[in-house]
C-alpha positions in Angstrom: -14.3 -29.4 -7.7 -15.2 -25.7 -7.3 -15.9 -24.4 -3.8 -17.1 -20.8 -3.4 -16.6 -19.3 0.0 -19.3 -16.6 0.5 -21.4 -14.8 3.0 -24.1 -12.2 3.2 -22.0 -9.6 4.9 -18.4 -8.3 4.9 -16.0 -9.1 7.7 -17.3 -12.5 8.6 -14.0 -14.3 7.6 -14.4 -15.4 4.0 -10.8 -14.8 3.2 -9.7 -16.5 6.4 -11.6 -19.6 5.5 -10.8 -19.6 1.7 -7.0 -19.1 2.3 -7.0 -21.6 5.2 -8.8 -24.3 3.1 -6.6 -23.8 0.1 -3.4 -24.1 2.2 -4.7 -27.1 4.1 -5.4 -28.9 0.9 -2.0 -27.8 -0.5 0.0 -29.0 2.5 -1.8 -32.3 2.9 -3.8 -33.0 -0.3 -6.4 -35.8 -0.2 -6.0 -38.6 -2.7 -8.5 -37.0 -5.1 -6.9 -33.6 -5.2 -4.3 -33.2 -7.9 -4.0 -29.4 -7.7 -5.2 -26.5 -5.7 -6.2 -23.1 -7.1 -7.4 -20.0 -5.3 -9.2 -17.0 -7.0 -9.9 -13.9 -5.1 -13.2 -12.7 -6.6 -13.7 -9.7 -4.3 -12.4 -7.4 -6.9 -13.4 -4.2 -5.1 -11.2 -5.1 -2.1 -9.0 -8.2 -2.8 -6.9 -9.2 0.1 -6.1 -12.9 -0.2 -2.7 -11.9 -1.7 -1.8 -10.3 1.6 -1.8 -13.7 3.3 -0.5 -15.8 0.4 2.1 -13.4 -1.1 2.0 -14.9 -4.6 4.5 -14.3 -7.3 2.3 -12.5 -9.9 2.7 -12.2 -13.7 1.8 -9.2 -15.8 -1.7 -7.6 -15.3 -4.4 -8.3 -17.9 -6.6 -5.3 -18.7 -10.3 -6.0 -18.5 -12.5 -4.1 -20.9 -16.2 -3.8 -21.4 -17.6 -3.1 -24.9 -19.8 0.0 -24.7 -21.9 1.6 -27.5 -20.7 4.5 -29.7 -23.4 6.2 -31.8 -22.7 7.5 -35.3 -24.8 10.7 -35.2 -24.9 10.9 -39.0 -26.5 7.5 -39.4 -28.7 7.7 -36.3 -32.4 8.5 -37.0 -33.2 9.0 -33.3 -35.8 6.2 -33.5 -35.1 5.3 -29.8 -34.9 1.5 -30.2 -31.5 1.4 -28.5 -32.9 3.1 -25.4 -36.0 0.9 -25.4 -34.0 -2.3 -25.3 -31.5 -1.3 -22.7 -32.7 -2.6 -19.3 -29.9 -0.6 -17.5 -30.9 2.8 -19.0 -27.4 3.3 -20.4 -28.8 5.1 -23.4 -31.3 8.0 -23.7 -32.6 9.9 -26.7 -32.6 13.6 -25.7 -33.5 16.2 -28.3 -31.4 15.6 -31.4 -28.8 13.3 -29.9 -28.4 9.9 -28.2 -26.7 10.1 -24.8 -24.5 7.1 -23.7 -23.9 6.6 -20.0 -20.9 4.3 -20.1 -20.8 3.5 -16.3 -24.4 2.1 -16.6 -23.6 -0.1 -19.6 -23.2 -3.9 -18.9 -21.9 -4.6 -22.4 -24.8 -6.9 -23.5 -24.7 -5.6 -27.1 -28.5 -5.4 -27.4 -28.5 -1.8 -28.7 -26.1 -2.7 -31.5 -28.2 -5.7 -32.5 -31.5 -3.8 -32.7 -30.3 -0.6 -34.3 -32.1 -0.5 -37.7 -29.6 1.9 -39.3 -26.4 0.1 -38.0 -25.5 3.4 -36.3 -24.1 1.8 -33.1 -20.7 0.2 -32.8 -19.0 -1.1 -29.7 -15.8 0.3 -28.3 -13.6 -1.0 -25.5 -13.9 0.7 -22.1 -11.4 -0.3 -19.4 -12.9 -1.3 -16.0 -10.1 -3.0 -14.2 -7.3 -5.6 -14.3 -6.6 -9.3 -13.5 -3.3 -10.7 -12.3 -2.3 -14.4 -12.1 0.5 -16.2 -10.4 1.6 -18.9 -8.0 2.1 -19.7 -4.4 4.4 -22.6 -4.6 2.5 -25.2 -6.6 -0.8 -23.4 -6.0 -2.3 -21.3 -8.8 -3.6 -17.9 -7.9 -5.6 -15.1 -9.5 -7.2 -11.9 -8.3 -8.9 -8.9 -9.9 -8.9 -5.2 -9.3 -11.9 -3.0 -10.2 -10.6 0.5 -11.2 -11.6 3.3 -8.9 -14.9 4.8 -9.8 -16.1 1.9 -11.9 -19.3 0.4 -10.8 -19.4 -3.0 -12.6 -17.4 -5.8 -11.1 -18.9 -8.9 -12.8 -16.8 -8.9 -16.0 -13.6 -8.8 -13.9 -14.7 -11.7 -11.8 -15.5 -13.7 -14.9 -12.1 -13.0 -16.3 -10.3 -13.9 -13.1 -12.1 -17.3 -13.0 -11.6 -18.1 -16.7 -9.2 -21.0 -17.3 -8.4 -21.5 -13.6 -10.3 -24.7 -13.0 -8.7 -28.1 -13.4 -11.1 -31.1 -13.4 -8.8 -33.1 -11.2 -8.1 -30.3 -8.8 -9.9 -28.0 -6.3 -10.7 -24.4 -7.1 -11.4 -22.2 -4.1 -13.3 -18.9 -4.9 -13.1 -16.2 -2.3 -16.4 -14.4 -3.1 -17.3 -10.7 -2.4 -19.7 -10.0 0.4 -23.4 -9.6 -0.1 -26.0 -11.3 -2.3 -25.9 -9.0 -5.4 -24.5 -9.6 -8.8 -20.7 -9.9 -7.9 -21.5 -12.6 -5.2 -23.8 -14.4 -7.7 -21.0 -14.4 -10.3 -18.6 -15.9 -7.8 -21.1 -18.6 -6.8 -22.3 -19.5 -10.3 -20.7 -22.7 -11.6 -19.6 -23.8 -8.1 -20.2 -27.4 -6.9 -20.6 -26.2 -3.3 -20.9 -22.9 -1.4 -19.4 -22.5 2.0 -21.4 -19.7 3.8 -19.2 -18.0 6.5 -21.2 -16.3 9.3 -21.0 -15.4 12.9 -23.5 -16.0 15.7 -25.0 -12.6 15.9 -28.3 -11.1 14.7 -26.5 -9.4 11.9 -24.7 -12.6 10.9 -28.0 -14.5 10.9 -29.8 -11.9 8.8 -27.2 -11.9 6.1 -26.7 -15.7 6.2 -30.4 -15.9 5.3 -29.9 -13.7 2.3 -26.9 -15.6 1.1 -28.6 -18.9 1.6 -31.6 -17.8 -0.5 -29.3 -17.0 -3.4 -26.9 -20.0 -3.2 -29.4 -22.8 -2.4 -32.8 -21.6 -3.3 -32.1 -19.6 -6.5 -28.9 -21.2 -7.9 -29.6 -24.7 -6.5 -26.1 -25.2 -5.2 -25.4 -27.4 -2.1 -24.4 -25.3 0.9 -22.7 -25.7 4.3 -22.0 -23.2 7.1 -18.8 -22.1 8.8 -19.3 -20.2 12.1 -16.4 -17.8 12.7 -15.7 -16.1 16.0 -17.6 -19.0 17.6 -18.6 -18.2 21.2 -19.9 -14.7 20.7 -23.6 -13.7 20.2 -26.4 -16.1 20.6 -27.7 -19.5 19.3 -29.8 -18.0 16.5 -27.5 -19.2 13.7 -27.5 -22.7 15.1 -31.2 -22.9 15.4 -31.6 -21.5 11.9 -29.2 -24.1 10.4 -31.1 -26.9 12.2 -34.4 -25.7 10.9 -33.1 -25.3 7.4 -31.2 -28.6 7.5 -28.0 -26.8 6.6 -24.9 -28.5 8.0 -22.4 -26.6 10.2 -19.1 -27.8 8.8 -16.6 -25.9 10.9 -16.4 -23.6 13.9 -13.5 -21.1 14.3 -13.1 -20.0 17.9 -13.3 -16.4 19.0 -9.6 -15.9 20.1 -7.4 -12.9 20.3 -4.4 -14.7 18.6 -6.5 -15.3 15.5 -7.4 -11.6 15.2 -3.7 -10.6 15.8 -2.4 -13.0 13.2 -5.0 -11.8 10.7 -3.9 -8.2 11.3 -0.3 -9.4 10.6 -1.3 -11.2 7.4 -0.6 -14.7 8.8 -2.9 -17.5 7.5 -5.0 -19.2 10.2 -3.4 -22.6 9.5 -0.2 -21.2 10.9 -1.8 -19.6 13.9 -4.1 -22.5 14.8 -2.4 -25.6 13.3 -5.2 -27.8 14.7 -7.6 -26.2 12.3 -5.9 -27.9 9.4 -7.5 -31.1 10.5 -10.9 -29.4 10.7 -10.5 -27.9 7.3 -9.6 -31.2 5.7 -12.5 -32.8 7.4 -14.7 -30.0 6.1 -13.4 -30.8 2.5 -14.3 -34.5 3.1 -17.8 -33.6 4.0 -18.1 -31.3 1.0 -16.8 -34.0 -1.3 -19.5 -36.4 0.1 -22.2 -33.8 -0.4 -21.5 -33.3 -4.1 -20.6 -37.0 -4.9 
C-alpha cells in the first residue's frame, strides 16, 4: 500500500504525521505489513531525516535531458519553439535560444526537428540518497539551489521503493502544484493534514480538489494542533463526507519535541495507537 501524506499549505505537520505513521507501523506492524518504507518527497526542503537519522548510501545525481541545437544543421524553421509548451526555446534572429531552467525534458523538440539538429544533453538538477532506519527503508531528494523543477527528483526518489507486501509512506511537499501531484500520483490513499483555521481550511479545499476530484484517490483528514481556530474544517469534512482519521492535540510538548527533532511517537506514546487505528481505517477504505 502507498500512502501519501499531503496538505495544501506548509507547516501543517505532514512530516510529523508521515514519520509518526511509519514508526508506529515499524514498531508494531499489523499482520498485513511485511515492510515499511518512507520517502521524503519534499525535495526543496526535506526534513524527515532530521527525525529518523537514517544511515544513507552514496548520492545519486538526478539529471534532466535538455536540448542542444546544432547551428550548422538548424534552418530556423521554428518547429521546436512551436511544440514546446514551456517556452524553453525561442527563435531569435539567426539563432535558437535554449532556456535550460524552463525545460521539462519531454523531448518533443528533438522529435519534431525536421533536420535532426537537436540533440539532448544531461543537465544536473539535484540528488537522491537512499538508506535505512533499522529495518525501514528510506529515501529523500535534494533539489539543487536555483533549479526550479522538482518533479524528476521526486520520481527518482520514489522509483523502486515500493514493496507489494509493505507500506510506502510518502511525505509530500506542500501545495497543490506539480510536485505535490507527483507525490500523490500512484498512491492508494492520501492523508490530508490540516489545522482548524481559515488558512488551513482554504488550503485543505485545494488539496482535496487535486487528490480526490482530479486524481480520484481516496482521502482522509488529520487535524493537527487540534483545539485552535474554529470548527470550519470539521463542518467542511462533514459536508464533503471526508473522514477525520486522527486529531493531534495542540500541546507545547509536541512543539518542543519537534524543534528537538524527536518523533511524535516518542513524545506522545498514546498516539501510536491512534496512528495504527488510522492505518486500519485506511486499509478498509482501499480494500
